[in-house]
C-alpha positions in Angstrom: 18.3 -16.8 21.4 16.8 -14.6 18.2 13.4 -13.5 17.8 11.8 -15.1 14.7 9.4 -12.2 13.3 7.5 -13.7 10.3 6.7 -10.5 7.8 3.6 -11.3 5.4 3.3 -10.0 2.2 0.7 -10.3 -0.3 1.2 -7.7 -3.4 3.9 -5.7 -5.3 3.0 -2.5 -3.9 3.2 -4.2 -0.2 6.6 -5.7 -0.6 8.1 -2.3 -2.2 7.0 -0.7 1.5 8.4 -3.5 3.4 11.6 -4.6 1.4 14.0 -2.3 3.6 12.2 -3.4 6.7 13.0 -6.9 5.9 16.6 -6.3 5.0 17.1 -4.5 8.2 15.3 -7.1 10.3 17.7 -9.7 8.5 20.6 -7.6 9.4 19.9 -7.0 13.1 21.5 -9.6 15.2 18.8 -10.5 17.7 16.1 -11.0 14.9 15.5 -14.0 12.4 13.7 -13.2 9.5 10.9 -15.4 8.2 9.0 -14.4 4.9 5.5 -15.5 4.2 4.2 -15.1 0.8 0.6 -14.8 -0.6 -1.7 -13.3 -2.7 -1.2 -11.6 -6.1 2.7 -12.5 -5.6 1.9 -16.1 -6.4 -0.5 -15.4 -9.4 1.1 -15.5 -13.1 -1.8 -13.1 -14.0 -0.4 -10.6 -11.7 3.0 -11.4 -12.8 4.4 -13.8 -10.3 5.7 -10.9 -8.3 7.3 -13.4 -5.6 10.3 -13.8 -8.1 10.9 -10.2 -7.0 11.1 -10.8 -3.6 13.7 -13.5 -4.6 15.4 -11.6 -6.8 16.3 -9.3 -4.0 18.0 -11.6 -1.8 15.4 -13.1 0.2 14.4 -16.6 1.1 10.6 -17.3 1.1 10.0 -19.4 4.1 6.4 -20.3 2.8 4.1 -19.8 0.0 0.2 -19.3 0.7 -1.9 -19.8 -2.2 -5.4 -18.6 -1.7 -6.5 -16.4 -4.7 -9.3 -18.0 -7.2 -9.3 -17.5 -10.8 -12.3 -15.0 -10.2 -13.0 -11.5 -8.6 -16.4 -11.7 -7.7 -17.3 -10.9 -3.9 -18.1 -14.7 -3.5 -14.6 -15.5 -4.9 -12.8 -12.8 -2.7 -14.6 -14.2 0.5 -13.7 -17.7 -0.3 -10.2 -16.6 -1.0 -10.3 -15.0 2.6 -11.2 -18.5 4.0 -8.5 -20.0 2.1 -6.1 -17.7 3.6 -6.9 -18.7 7.1 -6.6 -22.1 6.6 -3.4 -21.8 4.7 -1.8 -19.3 7.2 -3.0 -21.7 10.3 -0.6 -24.2 8.8 2.2 -21.7 7.9 2.3 -20.3 11.6 2.3 -24.3 12.9 5.3 -24.8 10.8 7.2 -21.5 11.2 6.2 -21.0 14.9 7.0 -17.1 14.6 7.5 -15.4 17.9 5.7 -12.2 16.4 4.1 -11.3 12.7 4.4 -8.4 11.0 1.6 -7.2 8.7 0.9 -3.9 6.7 -2.1 -2.2 5.7 -5.4 -3.3 5.0 -5.9 -5.7 2.3 -8.3 -9.2 2.6 -5.3 -11.2 2.3 -3.5 -9.4 5.3 -6.9 -9.7 7.3 -6.7 -13.5 6.6 -2.9 -13.6 7.8 -3.8 -11.5 10.7 -6.9 -13.6 11.9 -4.9 -16.8 11.9 -2.0 -15.2 13.9 -4.6 -14.1 16.5 -6.0 -17.3 16.9 -2.6 -19.0 17.1 -1.7 -16.7 19.9 1.2 -15.0 18.1 1.5 -11.4 18.6 1.1 -9.3 15.9 2.8 -5.8 14.5 0.7 -3.8 12.2 1.9 -1.0 10.1 -0.1 1.9 8.6 -2.8 1.7 10.8 -5.2 4.3 12.0 -5.5 5.7 8.1 -9.0 6.2 6.6 -10.1 5.4 2.6 -13.7 6.0 2.9 -14.3 4.9 -0.7 -13.1 1.1 -0.1 -13.9 -1.9 2.4 -10.5 -1.7 3.1 -11.3 0.9 5.5 -13.2 -1.7 7.9 -10.3 -4.3 7.3 -7.6 -2.0 8.1 -9.4 -1.2 11.6 -10.2 -5.0 12.3 -6.7 -5.6 11.8 -5.8 -2.7 14.2 -7.6 -4.1 17.0 -6.3 -7.9 16.7 -3.0 -6.2 16.9 -0.3 -5.6 19.8 2.2 -3.4 18.5 1.1 -0.3 16.0 3.4 1.5 13.6 1.8 4.6 12.1 2.6 6.9 9.5 1.7 10.2 10.9 0.6 11.8 14.5 -3.2 12.1 13.5 -3.0 8.2 12.7 -1.5 7.5 16.2 -4.4 9.2 17.8 -7.0 7.5 15.5 -5.4 4.1 16.8 -5.5 5.2 20.2 -9.1 6.2 19.6 -9.7 2.6 18.9 -9.0 1.8 22.4 -4.9 0.7 21.8 -2.7 1.9 24.5 -0.4 4.6 23.8 2.7 3.2 24.7 2.2 0.5 22.0 1.2 2.9 18.9 4.5 4.3 17.6 4.8 7.1 14.8 7.5 6.3 12.6 6.6 8.2 9.5 5.6 6.3 5.9 7.3 3.3 4.7 7.8 4.3 1.3 9.7 7.2 2.1 12.6 5.0 3.5 12.6 3.3 -0.1 12.5 6.3 -2.0 15.9 7.5 0.0 17.7 4.1 0.0 17.0 3.2 -3.8 19.4 4.1 -6.7 17.1 5.1 -9.1 17.5 4.3 -12.9 18.3 7.3 -15.4 15.5 8.5 -17.7 17.6 6.2 -20.4 18.0 3.3 -18.3 14.1 3.4 -17.4 13.4 3.7 -21.2 15.2 0.7 -21.7 13.6 -1.3 -18.8 10.2 -0.5 -19.5 10.7 -0.9 -23.5 9.1 2.6 -24.1 10.3 5.8 -24.9 9.0 8.8 -23.0 7.5 12.0 -24.2 7.8 15.7 -23.7 4.9 15.0 -21.0 4.6 11.7 -19.1 2.2 10.4 -16.4 1.6 7.6 -14.3 -1.8 6.2 -14.2 -3.1 3.4 -11.5 -6.9 3.0 -10.9 -8.2 0.5 -8.7 -11.7 -0.8 -7.9 -14.0 1.6 -5.8 -15.1 -1.4 -3.5 -17.9 0.2 -1.6 -19.9 1.7 -4.4 -22.4 0.3 -7.0 -21.0 -2.5 -8.9 -20.7 -0.5 -12.2 -19.0 2.5 -10.8 -15.6 1.6 -10.9 -15.8 0.8 -14.8 -17.7 4.2 -15.2 -14.9 6.0 -13.3 -12.4 4.5 -15.4 -14.1 5.4 -18.7 -14.1 8.5 -17.9 -10.6 9.0 -16.6 -9.7 7.0 -20.4 -12.0 9.4 -22.2 -10.0 12.6 -20.6 -6.4 10.9 -21.2 -7.3 10.2 -24.7 -7.4 14.0 -25.4 -4.0 14.4 -24.3 -1.4 15.1 -27.1 2.7 14.5 -26.9 2.1 12.9 -23.4 3.0 9.5 -22.8 0.6 7.2 -20.3 2.3 4.5 -18.3 -0.2 2.4 -16.6 0.3 -0.1 -13.8 -2.5 -2.7 -13.6 -5.3 -2.8 -10.6 -5.0 -5.1 -7.7 -6.9 -8.3 -7.3 -9.8 -6.7 -5.7 -13.7 -7.1 -6.5 -14.0 -6.2 -10.5 -10.2 -5.7 -10.9 -10.1 -7.9 -13.7 -13.0 -6.1 -15.7 -10.7 -2.8 -15.3 -7.7 -4.4 -16.6 -9.3 -5.7 -19.5 -10.6 -2.1 -20.0 -7.3 -0.4 -20.0 -5.7 -3.1 -21.7 -8.2 -2.5 -24.8 -7.3 1.4 -24.6 -3.6 0.7 -24.7 -4.1 -1.4 -27.9 -5.8 1.7 -29.5 -3.1 4.4 -28.2 0.5 4.5 -29.3 1.4 7.0 -26.7 0.4 4.6 -24.2 1.8 1.5 -22.2 0.7 -0.9 -19.5 2.4 -3.2 -16.8 1.1 -6.0 -14.9 4.0 -5.2 -12.4 6.6 -2.7 -12.8 8.4 -3.8 -9.5 9.6 -1.3 -6.8 13.1 0.2 -8.9 11.2 0.7 -12.0 7.9 2.3 -10.2 9.8 4.9 -8.3 12.2 5.8 -11.6 8.9 6.2 -13.3 7.7 8.8 -10.6 11.0 10.4 -10.8 10.7 11.1 -14.6 6.7 11.6 -14.7 4.8 15.1 -14.4 2.6 13.4 -12.0 0.7 10.6 -10.8 -3.2 10.1 -11.9 -5.8 7.5 -10.4 -7.0 6.7 -6.9 -3.8 4.7 -5.6 -2.4 5.7 -2.1 0.9 6.3 -3.7 -0.2 9.2 -5.2 -0.8 10.6 -1.4 2.1 8.7 0.4 4.9 8.8 -2.5 4.6 11.0 -4.8 5.1 14.2 -2.6 8.4 13.1 -2.2 9.2 13.3 -5.5 8.1 16.9 -5.9 5.3 15.8 -8.2 1.6 16.3 -8.5 -1.1 13.7 -7.9 -4.7 14.0 -9.7 -6.6 12.0 -6.9 -9.7 11.0 -8.4 -12.9 10.0 -6.3 -13.6 9.0 -2.7 -11.6 5.7 -2.8 -8.7 7.8 -0.8 -11.0 10.2 1.1 -9.9 10.8 4.5 -6.0 10.4 4.1 -3.8 13.1 4.8 -2.9 14.9 1.8 0.2 17.1 0.7 -0.7 20.5 -1.0 0.6 18.4 -4.4 -2.7 16.1 -4.3 -5.4 17.7 -6.5 -8.7 16.0 -6.0 -11.6 15.7 -8.4 -14.6 14.0 -9.0 -14.3 10.9 -11.6 -16.0 12.9 -14.5 -14.2 13.5 -18.1 -14.6 17.4 -17.5 -13.2 17.5 -13.8 -10.7 15.2 -14.6 -9.2 17.7 -17.6 -9.6 20.4 -15.3 -7.3 18.7 -12.9 -4.5 17.7 -15.6 -4.7 21.6 -16.7 -4.1 22.3 -13.1 -1.4 19.9 -12.6 0.4 21.5 -15.8 -0.1 25.1 -14.8 2.9 27.2 -14.1 1.4 28.0 -10.6 0.9 24.9 -9.7 4.3 23.5 -11.0 6.3 26.3 -9.3 5.0 25.5 -6.0 5.9 21.9 -5.8 9.4 22.3 -4.5 8.2 23.7 -1.2 5.5 20.6 -0.8 5.5 19.3 2.7 5.1 15.5 3.0 2.9 14.8 5.5 4.3 11.3 5.8 7.8 12.3 7.1 11.4 12.1 6.0 12.3 8.7 6.5 13.9 6.3 9.3 10.7 4.2 9.4 12.4 0.9 9.2 15.1 1.1 11.6 12.6 2.7 14.1 10.4 -0.4 13.6 13.0 -3.1 14.0 14.2 -1.4 17.3 10.8 -1.7 18.6 10.7 -5.5 17.3 14.1 -6.2 19.2 13.8 -4.5 22.6 10.0 -4.9 23.2 9.1 -7.8 25.7 6.3 -10.0 24.6 5.4 -11.4 27.8 1.8 -10.9 28.2 1.5 -8.5 25.1 -1.5 -10.6 23.9 -3.5 -9.6 26.8 -4.7 -6.1 25.9 -6.5 -3.5 28.4 -8.9 -1.1 26.3 -7.9 2.7 26.6 -10.6 5.2 26.8 -10.8 8.7 25.7 -11.9 10.8 28.6 -14.0 13.9 27.9 -11.2 16.2 27.6 -9.3 14.2 24.8 -6.8 12.8 26.8 -5.9 9.1 26.8 -6.9 7.1 30.2 -6.6 3.6 30.9 -9.7 1.6 31.7 -10.1 1.4 35.6 -9.2 -2.0 37.0 -12.3 -4.0 38.2 
């Protein structure tokens, strides 16, 4: 009897990380893939990216509508509630044996909460990481506590998940999911990419993504983005490729600001969704990435390009030597870009070691999903760390 594995995805970036895991699940003789799609995937405003899932050859088993046409904190909270309701019905219909979720977004929190109450084991990917500048931090750790199998991207993150009380035998360091995609994709050539994005690359090229900083005051995201755009406006003979913010609190206002910038600058282009192939193909052609997206830390080092990481949104994550941290001011951003293009920095990029591994995560995860016993998986004993730092199970009363 095959084991039904329900993979939940809510954003374009998340599907990019999950794609090859989904393929490996589908091809495994002991597993049956179920695909549950929600969040930004179902929104025309964000590119209706569920179509990319279908174009990749996957059958979507269920769609869970949850996004409201607003990005205020009230609307996001209400969307979470709609998500819990929708996933309660979805799991009742699909009856999965285990649910697979990735990351730290509010859509995934809703999907995980519903699975917990439904008594369905949960496998969580990319737990144990820290992002001190966004409320994703609290959501990620909450998902960890609701989950039963953990697949992390680095040994430091494995230790942190165990520090949260999870049994070491259920926490697996498999490396970053994005590395698998990079190694398995056949990227577009420069000419193919230019045709696909309808833009001509320049002598210098940069890929920019800036997301809301959800733990700072309301105006902070706009101020930081405007500082970034004021810095970018000074760059000459540089093509600027913008990807849009996620559906987080305040994200629509940031999209409007970027749209106005691109409309007044001939050297800039923007895309609601590049999709994984075009996004990674851009990474292979540009000189560096700029903004506050996790991809600048997780995937960019694999292309031996630099990253200008702005502000505190990714504070706490492991970083390769190719990542340049800077304050969210025009002067600091311009200084970081100058360093990005400096001969000394560029000559160091070929020797950069990516802390997120060298690939193989998807197949390692599939093996655990297929081989792990689900008996008694729902009942967890809290693991305490001893004073010496070793792992010790709570004594049975």
